[in-house]
C-alpha positions as CSV (number, residue, x, y, z in Angstrom):
1,M,52.5,68.9,-161.7
2,E,56.0,68.8,-163.1
3,T,56.9,71.1,-166.1
4,T,58.4,69.3,-169.1
5,E,61.7,70.4,-170.6
6,K,59.9,71.4,-173.8
7,E,57.6,73.7,-171.8
8,R,60.5,75.2,-170.0
9,G,62.2,75.9,-173.3
10,A,65.6,74.3,-172.7
11,A,67.5,73.3,-175.8
12,L,68.8,70.1,-174.2
13,P,67.5,67.5,-171.7
14,L,68.5,67.9,-168.1
15,W,71.2,65.1,-168.1
16,A,72.9,66.6,-171.2
17,R,72.9,70.1,-169.8
18,V,74.5,69.0,-166.5
19,V,77.1,66.7,-168.1
20,L,78.1,69.2,-170.8
21,Y,78.2,72.1,-168.3
22,T,80.4,70.1,-165.9
23,I,82.8,69.0,-168.6
24,G,82.8,72.6,-170.0
25,F,83.6,73.9,-166.5
26,L,86.6,71.5,-166.0
27,V,88.0,72.4,-169.5
28,A,87.4,76.1,-169.4
29,T,88.7,76.5,-165.8
30,A,91.9,74.6,-166.6
31,V,92.5,76.8,-169.7
32,F,91.7,80.0,-168.0
33,Q,93.7,79.2,-164.9
34,L,96.7,78.2,-167.0
35,I,96.5,81.6,-168.7
36,G,96.2,83.2,-165.2
37,M,99.3,81.4,-164.0
38,L,101.3,82.4,-167.1
39,S,100.2,86.0,-166.6
40,T,101.7,86.1,-163.1
41,G,105.1,84.8,-164.4
42,C,104.8,81.3,-163.1
43,S,107.3,78.7,-164.5
44,L,106.2,75.4,-165.9
45,S,107.4,73.7,-162.6
46,D,105.2,76.1,-160.6
47,M,102.1,74.9,-162.5
48,E,102.4,71.4,-161.0
49,S,100.9,72.5,-157.7
50,F,99.0,75.6,-156.4
51,D,101.1,75.2,-153.2
52,K,104.0,76.8,-155.0
53,L,102.0,80.0,-155.8
54,S,102.2,83.1,-153.7
55,P,98.9,84.4,-152.2
56,F,98.7,87.0,-154.9
57,Q,99.4,84.5,-157.7
58,F,96.8,82.2,-156.3
59,F,94.3,85.1,-156.2
60,V,94.9,86.0,-159.8
61,V,94.6,82.3,-160.9
62,E,91.2,82.1,-159.1
63,I,90.0,85.3,-160.8
64,F,90.7,83.7,-164.1
65,G,88.9,80.6,-163.0
66,L,85.9,82.6,-161.9
67,S,85.9,84.4,-165.3
68,A,85.7,81.0,-167.0
69,T,82.8,79.9,-164.8
70,L,80.8,83.1,-165.3
71,L,81.4,83.1,-169.1
72,L,80.4,79.4,-169.4
73,T,77.4,79.9,-167.2
74,L,76.2,83.0,-169.2
75,L,76.5,81.0,-172.5
76,F,74.7,78.0,-171.1
77,R,72.0,80.0,-169.4
78,R,71.3,82.0,-172.6
79,Y,71.6,79.5,-175.4
80,I,71.0,76.2,-173.7
81,D,68.6,76.9,-170.7
82,R,67.1,79.9,-172.5
83,K,66.7,81.7,-169.2
84,T,68.4,84.7,-167.6
85,F,71.6,84.6,-165.6
86,K,70.0,86.5,-162.7
87,S,67.3,83.8,-162.4
88,L,70.0,81.5,-161.0
89,G,69.6,83.4,-157.7
90,F,71.9,86.4,-158.0
91,S,69.2,89.0,-157.1
92,I,70.9,91.1,-154.4
93,A,68.1,93.5,-153.6
94,G,67.1,93.1,-149.9
95,R,69.6,90.2,-149.3
96,G,71.9,92.0,-146.9
97,K,70.4,90.0,-144.0
98,D,71.0,86.8,-145.8
99,I,74.7,87.7,-146.1
100,L,74.8,88.5,-142.3
101,A,73.1,85.2,-141.6
102,G,75.8,83.4,-143.5
103,L,78.5,85.1,-141.5
104,A,76.6,84.3,-138.2
105,G,76.3,80.7,-139.3
106,A,80.0,80.4,-140.0
107,L,81.0,82.1,-136.7
108,L,78.7,79.8,-134.7
109,L,79.9,76.6,-136.3
110,F,83.6,77.4,-136.0
111,G,83.2,79.0,-132.6
112,V,81.5,75.9,-131.2
113,G,83.8,73.4,-133.1
114,T,87.0,75.2,-132.2
115,L,86.0,75.6,-128.6
116,V,85.2,71.9,-128.3
117,L,88.6,70.9,-129.8
118,F,90.5,73.4,-127.6
119,L,88.8,72.3,-124.4
120,M,89.5,68.7,-125.3
121,G,93.2,69.6,-125.7
122,E,93.2,68.6,-129.4
123,I,94.4,72.0,-130.6
124,R,96.2,74.9,-129.1
125,F,97.0,78.4,-130.3
126,T,100.7,79.4,-130.1
127,G,100.8,82.9,-131.5
128,F,99.3,85.8,-133.3
129,Q,100.5,87.5,-136.5
130,F,99.0,90.1,-138.9
131,D,100.2,90.6,-142.4
132,A,97.7,93.1,-143.9
133,A,98.5,92.2,-147.5
134,S,98.1,88.5,-147.0
135,F,95.0,88.9,-144.9
136,F,93.1,91.0,-147.4
137,I,94.3,89.0,-150.4
138,S,93.1,85.9,-148.7
139,F,89.7,87.5,-148.1
140,G,89.5,88.5,-151.8
141,L,90.5,85.0,-152.7
142,F,87.8,83.3,-150.8
143,V,85.2,85.8,-152.1
144,V,86.2,84.6,-155.6
145,V,86.2,80.9,-154.5
146,A,82.7,81.2,-152.9
147,I,81.1,82.9,-155.9
148,N,82.8,80.5,-158.3
149,E,81.7,77.3,-156.5
150,E,78.2,78.5,-155.7
151,T,77.6,79.6,-159.3
152,L,78.7,76.1,-160.4
153,I,77.1,73.8,-157.9
154,R,74.1,75.6,-156.4
155,G,73.5,78.2,-159.1
156,Y,73.7,76.1,-162.3
157,I,73.7,72.4,-161.4
158,L,71.2,72.4,-158.5
159,N,69.0,75.0,-160.2
160,N,68.7,72.8,-163.2
161,L,68.2,69.6,-161.2
162,L,65.3,71.2,-159.4
163,T,63.4,71.7,-162.7
164,R,63.0,67.9,-163.1
165,M,63.3,66.0,-159.8
166,N,62.4,66.0,-156.2
167,R,64.3,68.8,-154.3
168,Y,65.9,66.4,-151.9
169,L,67.2,64.1,-154.6
170,A,68.5,67.2,-156.5
171,L,70.2,68.4,-153.4
172,A,71.9,65.0,-152.7
173,I,73.2,64.8,-156.3
174,S,74.5,68.4,-156.4
175,A,76.2,67.9,-152.9
176,S,77.8,64.7,-154.1
177,I,79.2,66.5,-157.2
178,F,80.5,69.2,-154.9
179,G,82.4,66.6,-152.8
180,V,83.8,64.7,-155.8
181,L,85.2,67.9,-157.3
182,H,87.5,68.2,-154.2
183,I,88.6,64.5,-154.5
184,F,92.3,65.3,-155.4
185,N,92.8,67.9,-152.5
186,T,95.7,67.3,-150.1
187,G,94.7,65.1,-147.2
188,M,91.5,63.8,-148.8
189,G,90.0,60.7,-147.2
190,V,86.6,59.1,-146.5
191,L,85.7,61.5,-143.6
192,P,86.7,64.7,-145.4
193,L,84.7,63.5,-148.5
194,V,81.7,62.8,-146.3
195,N,82.0,66.2,-144.7
196,L,82.3,68.0,-148.1
197,V,79.1,66.2,-149.2
198,L,77.4,67.4,-146.0
199,A,78.8,70.9,-146.6
200,G,77.1,70.7,-150.1
201,V,73.9,69.7,-148.4
202,L,74.1,72.6,-145.9
203,L,75.0,75.2,-148.6
204,G,72.2,74.0,-150.8
205,S,69.5,73.5,-148.1
206,A,68.4,77.1,-148.0
207,Y,68.6,77.4,-151.8
208,I,66.1,74.7,-152.5
209,F,63.5,76.8,-150.5
210,T,64.6,80.3,-151.5
211,R,66.2,80.0,-154.9
212,N,68.7,82.7,-154.0
213,L,72.5,82.2,-153.7
214,W,73.6,85.0,-151.3
215,F,73.1,83.1,-148.1
216,A,75.2,80.2,-149.5
217,I,77.8,82.5,-150.9
218,S,78.2,84.2,-147.6
219,L,78.3,81.0,-145.6
220,H,80.8,79.5,-148.0
221,L,83.0,82.7,-147.9
222,F,83.1,83.1,-144.2
223,W,83.4,79.3,-143.6
224,N,86.6,79.3,-145.6
225,F,87.9,82.6,-144.4
226,I,87.4,82.0,-140.7
227,Q,88.7,78.5,-141.0
228,G,92.0,79.4,-142.7
229,P,93.2,83.0,-142.6
230,V,91.7,83.6,-139.1
231,L,92.0,80.4,-137.1
232,G,94.8,78.7,-138.9
233,Y,93.2,75.4,-140.1
234,S,94.0,74.2,-143.6
235,V,91.1,74.9,-146.0
236,S,90.1,71.7,-147.7
237,G,93.7,70.6,-147.7
238,T,95.2,74.0,-148.6
239,K,97.3,75.9,-146.0
240,T,97.0,79.7,-145.8
241,S,98.7,82.4,-143.8
242,S,96.6,83.1,-140.7
243,L,96.1,85.5,-137.9
244,L,96.4,82.8,-135.3
245,K,99.1,80.1,-135.2
246,M,97.5,76.8,-134.4
247,S,99.0,73.4,-133.5
248,S,97.1,70.1,-133.8
249,L,98.0,67.9,-130.9
250,G,95.6,65.0,-131.0
251,D,93.8,62.5,-133.1
252,T,93.5,63.6,-136.7
253,T,89.9,62.2,-136.8
254,L,89.1,64.9,-134.3
255,T,91.2,67.7,-135.6
256,G,91.0,67.0,-139.3
257,G,94.8,66.8,-139.8
258,K,96.2,68.1,-143.0
259,F,92.7,68.6,-144.6
260,G,91.6,71.0,-141.9
261,F,88.5,71.2,-139.8
262,E,86.4,69.8,-142.7
263,G,88.2,66.5,-142.0
264,S,87.1,66.4,-138.4
265,I,84.3,64.2,-136.9
266,V,83.4,67.3,-134.8
267,C,82.7,69.1,-138.1
268,T,80.5,66.1,-139.1
269,I,78.4,66.4,-136.0
270,L,78.0,70.2,-136.3
271,M,77.0,70.1,-139.9
272,V,74.4,67.4,-139.4
273,V,72.9,69.5,-136.6
274,A,73.0,72.6,-138.8
275,I,71.4,70.8,-141.7
276,A,68.6,69.4,-139.5
277,G,67.9,72.8,-138.2
278,V,67.6,74.4,-141.6
279,F,65.3,71.7,-142.9
280,V,63.1,71.6,-139.8
281,Y,62.8,75.4,-140.0
282,F,61.9,75.6,-143.7
283,E,59.7,72.5,-143.8
284,R,57.5,73.9,-141.0
285,R,57.0,77.2,-142.7
286,K,57.1,76.2,-146.4
287,K,55.4,72.8,-146.3
288,N,52.6,74.0,-148.6
289,M,54.9,75.3,-151.3
290,E,54.6,72.7,-154.1
291,E,56.1,74.6,-157.0
292,P,59.3,76.8,-157.0
293,L,58.5,80.5,-156.9
294,L,60.4,83.2,-158.8
295,D,63.3,84.6,-156.9
296,E,61.6,87.9,-156.3
297,Q,58.7,86.0,-154.7
298,Q,60.9,84.0,-152.4
299,P,61.2,84.8,-148.6
300,K,64.5,86.1,-147.6
301,F,66.3,83.5,-145.4
302,A,67.2,85.9,-142.6
303,D,63.8,87.6,-142.6
304,T,61.9,84.3,-142.3
305,I,64.0,83.3,-139.3
306,G,62.3,86.1,-137.4
307,E,58.8,85.0,-138.2
């Protein structure tokens, strides 16, 4: 039986919480990132595009953006949802295996996808370079991006949607919001948008069963990091320095073009397979779970794989 908003103690109905939070996120992030850009000495012309920022400046700007998200989420969680911030799924105790599972998932998806494109002659690697400063700044950047976006989409929005609707509808809505938030990225098109929505489904699929964010944060982090700073793809339309120098030789529908691997039909196929695998796995083992459990009662994603 569904629990009403009144019983859950929320100060506002679901639709109002999600809409106000999303608007608040856009406004607060814009203000905080502007402050971050000014703090790094950016000129007004530099503020027209993140492409003009150095890796360090970009990292600082994203830190300010994350600060906005965390502050907004804390305020909404305490005064609007009337729940704890930790209950969004940030409990870290015993979640090391989930983080490793996220890394393994990213390695498998990119390993298979890149091998397929390489064997098809659609991409080739032309060199190797290592800039320690850029490499570690990029890693820090994508840690921040992963925590930021997972707090926003899976942590707050999906968590709230799950209180009032079917888990699969909630997942579809949150994944669609995730895709739309990237709509202005360089190289965006129909296929990249579809893949971002699928990525939102993949990142949220374990969450709807476990109510914990660390698998999604880890998969998101290593998906971006392996894609850009390691292999040399653009990351959702943003080019980064990378260990490997890559050239795209073939059809952009296969390689992803300027948007990166996330704009590739190969990515589409791999994500559909991965999503199906996660759902089949969890549905078989959790089919009798009718009501969401508290985070501390939830199975750890990586541990349940070994059942």
